[in-house]
C-alpha positions in Angstrom: -127.5 -96.7 -47.8 -126.1 -97.1 -51.2 -122.5 -95.9 -51.7 -123.5 -93.5 -54.5 -126.3 -91.8 -52.3 -123.7 -91.4 -49.6 -121.4 -89.7 -52.1 -124.2 -87.5 -53.3 -125.2 -86.4 -49.8 -121.5 -85.8 -48.8 -120.6 -83.8 -51.8 -123.8 -82.0 -52.6 -125.5 -81.8 -56.0 -123.3 -78.9 -57.2 -120.1 -80.8 -56.8 -121.2 -83.7 -59.0 -120.2 -83.7 -62.7 -122.2 -86.0 -64.9 -120.7 -87.1 -68.3 -123.4 -86.1 -70.8 -122.4 -88.4 -73.7 -122.9 -91.7 -71.9 -126.1 -93.3 -70.6 -127.0 -92.3 -67.1 -126.7 -95.8 -65.7 -123.1 -96.1 -67.0 -122.0 -92.6 -66.3 -119.2 -91.8 -63.8 -119.4 -89.4 -60.9 -116.1 -87.5 -60.8 -114.7 -85.8 -57.7 -111.1 -84.9 -58.0 -109.3 -88.0 -59.1 -111.8 -90.4 -57.7 -114.6 -92.0 -59.7 -117.6 -93.9 -58.5 -119.9 -96.0 -60.7 -123.4 -94.8 -59.8 -126.9 -96.1 -60.1 -129.5 -93.7 -61.6 -129.9 -90.6 -59.4 -132.6 -88.1 -59.6 -131.7 -84.8 -61.1 -131.2 -82.2 -58.3 -128.8 -79.7 -59.8 -131.5 -78.0 -61.8 -133.7 -77.2 -58.7 -132.1 -74.8 -56.2 -132.6 -75.7 -52.6 -134.4 -73.4 -50.3 -131.0 -72.2 -49.0 -130.0 -71.0 -52.4 -131.2 -68.0 -54.3 -132.0 -67.9 -58.1 -128.3 -67.5 -58.9 -127.5 -70.8 -57.2 -125.6 -69.2 -54.3 -126.5 -69.1 -50.7 -128.0 -65.8 -49.6 -126.1 -63.6 -47.2 -127.3 -64.0 -43.6 -126.2 -61.3 -41.1 -125.1 -62.9 -37.8 -124.9 -61.1 -34.4 -121.1 -61.6 -34.5 -121.0 -60.1 -38.0 -123.0 -57.1 -36.9 -120.7 -56.5 -34.0 -117.6 -56.7 -36.2 -118.8 -54.9 -39.3 -121.8 -52.9 -38.3 -125.0 -52.3 -40.3 -124.3 -52.3 -44.0 -126.5 -49.4 -44.6 -124.9 -47.3 -41.9 -121.4 -48.3 -43.3 -122.4 -47.2 -46.8 -123.6 -43.8 -45.5 -120.4 -43.3 -43.5 -118.3 -44.2 -46.5 -120.2 -41.6 -48.7 -119.7 -39.0 -46.1 -116.0 -39.8 -45.7 -115.5 -39.9 -49.5 -117.0 -36.4 -49.9 -114.8 -35.1 -47.1 -111.7 -36.6 -48.5 -112.4 -35.1 -51.9 -113.1 -31.5 -50.8 -111.4 -30.9 -47.4 -107.7 -31.8 -47.9 -105.8 -28.8 -46.7 -103.3 -27.3 -49.1 -101.0 -24.4 -48.9 -103.1 -22.4 -51.4 -100.3 -20.1 -52.6 -99.2 -22.0 -55.7 -100.3 -24.6 -58.1 -97.6 -26.9 -59.6 -97.7 -28.6 -63.0 -96.0 -32.0 -63.3 -94.9 -32.3 -66.9 -93.5 -35.6 -68.2 -91.8 -36.0 -71.6 -91.1 -39.5 -73.0 -88.2 -38.7 -75.4 -87.1 -40.6 -78.5 -83.7 -42.0 -77.8 -82.3 -40.8 -81.1 -83.5 -37.3 -80.4 -82.3 -37.0 -76.8 -79.3 -34.7 -77.3 -81.4 -32.3 -79.4 -84.2 -32.4 -76.9 -81.8 -31.5 -74.1 -80.4 -28.6 -76.0 -83.9 -27.4 -76.9 -85.2 -27.3 -73.3 -82.0 -26.0 -72.0 -82.4 -22.9 -74.1 -86.2 -22.3 -73.9 -87.2 -23.3 -70.3 -84.9 -20.8 -68.5 -85.9 -18.0 -70.9 -89.6 -18.7 -70.3 -89.1 -19.0 -66.5 -87.3 -15.6 -66.4 -89.8 -13.7 -68.5 -91.6 -11.3 -66.1 -94.8 -11.3 -68.2 -95.5 -14.9 -67.2 -96.8 -15.9 -63.8 -94.8 -19.1 -63.8 -91.4 -20.3 -62.7 -89.5 -23.5 -63.4 -89.0 -25.4 -60.2 -86.9 -28.2 -61.6 -86.0 -30.4 -64.5 -84.7 -33.9 -64.3 -83.8 -36.9 -66.4 -84.8 -40.3 -65.2 -81.9 -42.6 -64.4 -83.8 -45.5 -62.8 -87.4 -46.1 -63.9 -88.7 -45.1 -67.3 -85.4 -44.1 -69.0 -85.4 -41.5 -71.7 -88.1 -39.8 -69.6 -87.7 -36.2 -68.5 -89.7 -34.7 -65.5 -90.3 -31.0 -65.2 -92.2 -29.1 -62.5 -93.6 -25.6 -63.1 -94.9 -23.4 -60.4 -97.7 -20.9 -61.1 -99.2 -18.1 -59.1 -102.3 -20.3 -58.3 -104.9 -20.9 -61.0 -105.2 -17.3 -62.2 -101.4 -17.3 -62.8 -101.8 -20.5 -64.8 -104.7 -19.1 -66.9 -102.8 -15.9 -67.6 -99.7 -17.8 -68.6 -101.5 -20.1 -70.9 -103.2 -17.2 -72.7 -99.8 -15.5 -73.3 -98.2 -18.8 -74.5 -100.9 -19.3 -77.1 -99.9 -16.1 -78.8 -96.2 -16.2 -78.2 -94.2 -16.9 -81.4 -91.3 -18.3 -79.4 -93.5 -20.8 -77.7 -95.1 -21.8 -80.9 -91.7 -22.4 -82.4 -90.6 -24.4 -79.4 -93.6 -26.7 -79.6 -93.0 -27.2 -83.3 -89.5 -28.3 -82.6 -90.5 -30.4 -79.5 -93.2 -32.6 -80.9 -91.0 -34.7 -83.3 -88.6 -35.4 -80.5 -91.0 -37.1 -78.1 -93.2 -40.2 -78.2 -95.7 -38.8 -75.6 -96.3 -36.0 -73.2 -98.5 -35.9 -70.0 -99.1 -33.5 -67.2 -101.0 -33.1 -63.9 -101.9 -30.0 -61.9 -101.0 -30.5 -58.3 -101.4 -28.7 -55.0 -99.0 -28.7 -52.0 -99.9 -30.3 -48.8 -100.3 -27.8 -46.0 -97.8 -29.6 -43.7 -95.1 -29.8 -46.3 -94.2 -26.7 -48.4 -92.1 -27.0 -51.5 -88.5 -26.2 -50.9 -86.9 -23.1 -52.4 -84.8 -24.1 -55.4 -81.2 -24.8 -54.5 -78.2 -26.6 -56.0 -77.6 -29.7 -54.1 -76.2 -32.1 -56.7 -76.7 -35.8 -56.1 -79.9 -37.6 -57.0 -83.6 -37.0 -56.5 -86.3 -39.5 -55.8 -89.8 -38.9 -57.0 -92.3 -41.3 -55.4 -95.8 -41.6 -56.8 -98.7 -43.2 -55.0 -102.0 -44.1 -56.6 -104.5 -44.1 -53.8 -107.8 -45.8 -53.5 -110.6 -43.2 -54.2 -111.7 -41.5 -51.1 -108.6 -42.1 -49.1 -106.7 -38.9 -49.7 -107.5 -37.0 -46.5 -106.9 -40.2 -44.5 -103.6 -40.7 -46.2 -102.5 -37.1 -45.5 -103.4 -37.4 -41.8 -101.4 -40.7 -41.4 -98.4 -39.4 -43.4 -98.3 -36.1 -41.4 -98.0 -38.1 -38.2 -94.9 -40.0 -39.3 -93.1 -37.6 -41.6 -90.8 -36.3 -38.9 -89.1 -39.7 -38.9 -88.0 -39.3 -42.5 -87.0 -35.6 -42.1 -84.5 -36.5 -39.4 -82.3 -38.2 -42.0 -83.2 -37.0 -45.5 -83.8 -33.6 -47.1 -87.5 -33.3 -48.2 -88.1 -31.4 -51.5 -91.8 -31.3 -51.9 -95.1 -33.2 -51.6 -98.2 -32.7 -53.8 -101.6 -34.2 -54.5 -103.2 -34.1 -58.0 -106.1 -31.9 -58.8 -106.4 -32.2 -62.6 -105.2 -35.1 -64.7 -104.8 -38.5 -63.1 -106.7 -38.2 -59.8 -106.2 -39.7 -56.3 -102.4 -39.4 -56.9 -99.8 -38.2 -54.3 -96.2 -37.3 -55.2 -93.4 -36.6 -52.9 -89.7 -35.8 -53.7 -86.5 -36.4 -51.7 -82.9 -35.5 -52.2 -79.9 -37.8 -51.5 -76.2 -37.6 -52.2 -76.2 -41.0 -53.8 -78.0 -44.4 -53.7 -75.8 -45.7 -50.9 -76.8 -42.8 -48.7 -80.5 -43.3 -49.7 -80.3 -46.9 -48.5 -78.7 -45.9 -45.2 -81.1 -43.0 -44.5 -84.2 -45.1 -45.3 -83.0 -47.8 -42.9 -82.5 -45.3 -40.1 -86.1 -44.1 -40.5 -87.4 -47.5 -39.6 -85.7 -47.2 -36.2 -87.8 -44.1 -35.2 -91.0 -44.8 -33.3 -94.1 -44.4 -35.3 -92.7 -44.7 -38.8 -93.5 -48.4 -39.1 -97.1 -47.6 -38.2 -97.3 -44.7 -40.6 -95.9 -46.9 -43.4 -98.2 -49.8 -42.7 -101.4 -47.6 -42.6 -100.7 -45.6 -45.7 -99.7 -48.8 -47.7 -103.2 -50.2 -47.1 -104.7 -47.1 -48.8 -102.7 -47.5 -52.0 -103.5 -49.2 -55.3 -100.0 -48.9 -56.7 -96.8 -47.0 -56.2 -93.9 -46.0 -58.4 -90.4 -44.7 -57.8 -88.1 -42.7 -60.1 -84.4 -41.9 -59.4 -83.5 -38.7 -61.3 -80.6 -36.4 -62.0 -81.1 -32.7 -62.5 -80.2 -30.9 -65.8 -77.6 -28.2 -65.4 -80.2 -25.5 -66.0 -82.6 -26.8 -63.4 -83.2 -24.3 -60.5 -83.6 -27.3 -58.1 -80.4 -29.0 -59.0 
């Protein structure tokens, strides 16, 4: 057998690269860094073999072993659809409140004026009995996106939110606040969130120290599964650290979970997190929930003096 035919059979037609600008007889077959001076070969690349489909790729063949490991693809699709619908609609929440996560990205040169503005207006709004809303907490980001401020408002469920928004739209003090606020920030964003049924939001207290807000962007359809796994292992964290709250988004960015913790300082945070890994079950919870995430984010924050959760 000619050497070139052996090369062609060994490498397959799709791995051969023919130099187009030279005569066929003088062209080189290239594979990696090796070159072979061929004789004229019949063109086979333009005709897919029976084992290839029209796209030039081999068709998928289901083996017995593949069926045992992965099941029927149609059945898997149906189960996924059913699981997705359940995950979207059946995640248990406390049902008493809705919370708004409000994030302000503040211009550095306007930070002092911004702080003075919200320190005067937010407590006044929160204490107004006409509104069905309370300020849960306000923090400045120390590690993460700096010059970013995080606020969480608590409403008496969606009717409380709707009523409060109607009042704010006609409130001269709110309109004046917004007119002053807008030039001070580069952007604003918010989400409407619900509490998980196994983790109620703490009553506002003055702890001092630092707060950590962890944000998980889940794969769509994984929320209920994430909740069930997290609930199994949360006791390991609660043994060492004070939980503040846990929420999942309902409006805004979807498939998002947030939870907040309080620590005296970063050194205590490191120590407490390391101790949690010694508790049976936490490693499994962390492993299983990590596989359901697309990305995660962590902020270290300090409360403003006027913040109820401080």
